[in-house]
C-alpha positions as CSV (number, residue, x, y, z in Angstrom):
1,M,93.1,98.7,114.7
2,T,94.8,97.3,111.6
3,V,97.9,99.2,110.4
4,P,98.6,98.4,106.7
5,A,102.2,97.9,105.7
6,P,103.6,100.9,103.8
7,E,103.6,100.6,100.1
8,N,107.3,100.5,98.9
9,T,106.9,99.6,95.3
10,A,110.1,100.3,93.3
11,A,109.9,102.5,90.3
12,S,112.6,100.5,88.5
13,T,112.8,96.9,87.4
14,G,116.7,97.0,87.4
15,P,119.0,95.2,89.8
16,R,118.0,95.4,93.5
17,L,120.7,97.1,95.5
18,V,119.5,96.4,99.0
19,A,119.2,93.3,101.1
20,E,116.3,90.9,100.5
21,E,113.8,90.7,103.4
22,H,113.2,87.3,104.9
23,K,109.7,86.1,105.9
24,D,110.9,84.8,109.3
25,G,113.5,85.4,112.0
26,V,114.7,88.8,112.8
27,D,113.3,90.4,109.6
28,A,109.8,89.3,110.5
29,A,110.1,90.5,114.1
30,V,111.5,93.9,112.8
31,A,108.6,94.2,110.4
32,A,106.2,93.6,113.3
33,A,108.0,96.3,115.4
34,R,107.5,98.8,112.5
35,R,103.8,98.1,112.5
36,L,103.7,98.4,116.3
37,V,105.4,101.9,116.3
38,T,103.0,103.1,113.6
39,A,100.0,101.7,115.5
40,L,101.0,103.4,118.7
41,L,101.3,106.8,116.9
42,R,98.0,106.4,115.2
43,A,96.2,105.3,118.3
44,G,97.6,107.7,120.9
45,D,95.6,107.8,124.1
46,G,92.4,107.4,122.2
47,T,92.6,103.7,121.8
48,G,90.5,101.4,123.9
49,A,93.5,99.2,124.6
50,D,95.1,99.0,128.1
51,L,98.4,100.8,127.2
52,D,99.9,100.1,130.6
53,A,99.5,96.4,129.9
54,V,100.9,96.9,126.4
55,A,103.9,98.7,127.9
56,A,104.5,95.8,130.4
57,Q,104.3,93.2,127.6
58,L,106.8,95.2,125.4
59,D,109.1,95.6,128.3
60,A,109.1,91.9,128.9
61,V,109.9,91.2,125.3
62,A,112.8,93.8,125.4
63,V,114.2,92.2,128.5
64,R,114.1,88.7,127.0
65,L,115.8,89.9,123.8
66,T,118.5,91.9,125.7
67,E,119.3,88.9,128.0
68,G,119.8,86.6,125.1
69,A,121.8,89.1,123.0
70,P,125.6,88.5,122.3
71,P,128.2,91.1,123.3
72,V,128.0,94.3,121.2
73,S,131.5,93.5,119.7
74,E,130.3,90.1,118.5
75,R,127.1,91.6,117.0
76,L,129.1,94.3,115.2
77,A,131.4,91.7,113.7
78,E,128.4,89.6,112.6
79,M,126.8,92.6,111.0
80,W,129.8,93.4,108.9
81,R,130.9,89.8,108.1
82,G,131.2,89.1,104.3
83,E,130.9,91.4,101.4
84,G,127.1,91.3,100.9
85,V,124.7,94.2,101.2
86,P,124.4,95.3,104.8
87,R,121.1,94.3,106.4
88,H,121.1,96.7,109.4
89,D,121.3,100.3,108.1
90,P,118.4,102.8,109.1
91,V,117.2,103.4,105.6
92,T,117.1,100.1,103.7
93,G,118.0,97.5,106.4
94,P,115.4,94.7,106.9
95,E,117.0,94.1,110.3
96,N,116.4,97.7,111.5
97,A,113.0,98.8,112.7
98,L,114.0,102.5,112.0
99,A,114.2,101.8,108.3
100,P,111.0,102.4,106.3
101,P,112.5,100.3,104.5
102,L,113.5,102.0,101.2
103,R,114.2,99.5,98.4
104,L,116.7,100.8,95.8
105,Y,117.2,99.6,92.3
106,G,119.9,100.3,89.7
107,T,118.8,101.9,86.4
108,E,120.1,101.5,82.9
109,E,121.3,105.1,83.0
110,G,123.6,104.4,86.0
111,A,121.4,106.0,88.6
112,V,119.5,104.4,91.5
113,E,115.9,104.9,92.5
114,G,113.2,103.5,94.8
115,V,109.7,104.3,96.0
116,V,108.7,104.5,99.6
117,T,105.5,105.6,101.4
118,L,106.2,107.1,104.9
119,D,103.7,107.1,107.8
120,L,103.5,108.9,111.1
121,P,106.8,107.7,112.6
122,Y,108.6,110.0,110.1
123,Q,106.4,113.1,110.6
124,G,107.9,116.6,111.1
125,P,105.5,119.4,110.0
126,P,101.8,118.4,110.1
127,G,101.2,115.6,107.6
128,H,104.7,115.9,106.1
129,V,108.1,114.2,106.4
130,H,110.6,115.5,108.9
131,G,113.5,117.3,107.1
132,G,116.1,115.2,108.9
133,V,114.4,112.1,107.6
134,S,114.6,113.4,104.0
135,A,118.3,114.1,104.6
136,L,118.8,110.5,105.9
137,L,117.1,109.0,102.9
138,L,119.1,111.1,100.4
139,D,122.5,110.6,102.1
140,H,122.0,106.9,102.0
141,T,120.7,106.9,98.5
142,L,123.6,108.9,97.2
143,G,126.0,106.4,98.9
144,V,124.3,103.5,97.2
145,A,124.5,105.4,93.8
146,N,128.2,105.7,94.3
147,H,128.5,102.0,95.0
148,W,126.4,101.3,91.9
149,A,128.7,103.5,89.8
150,G,131.8,101.7,91.1
151,T,133.5,104.3,93.2
152,S,132.2,104.9,96.7
153,G,133.3,106.6,99.9
154,M,132.2,108.4,103.0
155,T,130.0,111.6,103.2
156,A,132.1,114.7,103.6
157,E,129.4,117.3,102.7
158,L,125.7,117.1,102.0
159,T,123.8,120.2,100.7
160,L,120.0,120.0,100.7
161,R,117.4,122.3,99.2
162,Y,113.8,121.9,100.5
163,L,111.7,123.1,97.7
164,R,108.3,122.2,99.2
165,P,107.0,120.1,102.1
166,T,107.4,116.3,101.5
167,P,104.0,114.5,102.1
168,L,103.4,111.5,104.2
169,F,101.0,108.7,103.1
170,E,101.8,108.9,99.4
171,P,104.5,107.3,97.3
172,L,107.8,109.2,97.2
173,T,110.4,108.5,94.5
174,V,114.0,108.8,95.8
175,T,116.8,108.9,93.2
176,G,120.6,109.3,93.2
177,R,123.3,109.4,90.6
178,Q,127.1,109.9,90.6
179,V,128.1,113.1,88.9
180,S,131.9,113.0,88.8
181,V,135.0,111.5,90.3
182,D,138.1,113.6,90.7
183,G,140.8,111.7,92.5
184,S,139.4,110.8,95.9
185,R,136.6,113.3,95.6
186,I,133.2,112.0,94.5
187,R,130.3,114.3,93.5
188,T,126.8,112.8,93.7
189,A,123.2,114.3,93.3
190,G,119.7,113.1,94.1
191,E,116.2,114.2,94.9
192,I,112.9,113.2,96.5
193,R,109.7,113.5,94.3
194,A,106.0,113.2,95.1
195,G,104.5,112.4,91.8
196,D,105.9,115.0,89.4
197,R,106.7,117.5,92.2
198,V,110.3,117.7,93.3
199,C,110.3,118.2,97.1
200,V,114.0,118.0,98.1
201,T,117.2,118.0,96.1
202,A,120.7,117.0,97.4
203,A,124.3,117.5,96.3
204,G,126.9,115.4,98.0
205,L,130.7,115.4,98.3
206,F,132.1,112.0,99.2
207,I,135.7,111.0,99.9
208,N,136.9,107.7,98.6
209,K,137.7,106.2,102.0
210,Q,136.2,103.4,104.1
211,L,136.4,102.6,107.8
212,P,137.8,99.2,108.7
213,R,135.2,96.5,109.4
214,P,135.1,95.1,112.9
215,S,136.4,91.6,113.3
């Protein structure tokens, strides 16, 4: 069974605000892992494949990767080295198999937006996106919107309104924009749309504070 890569075409032609994917190395391996997770969910027990043999092969790969991995403290320091865009977050990170990934772009109006198509790994209600996944996408997008606007911080409060179920298998537009800055308090808003239908809205309060990077 062939599992097509999800369509993640950006709605904007502005500056790209997430890390570029590489065609080899860990990015390529992670992209293959995403396809694998989707393939397992689509196939279930109805596939003609020997899933016990597949499990053994995957276990062997995991053991080999784990045995060759550096200590966690070294890996954390490597992840946060430099001032570039992080490559490991669970929303946009090309090094993270949990990420769809969502590609976000800056707009001339000062907002950010991107388009992503989610498959079965992100399902909650039948044929629709899990509400926690929508919250994850919006929390991260609002954070990127703050960075794009010039004043960023950590999430203190996130209020979501689920207006209608968010569909799988079709392009979703995710947007965010900074609304106001009052001292250390940053207000940001965003939404997820399917076509012209608003599915989820978010209002966030961020505090202008950052945790120290590991060294």
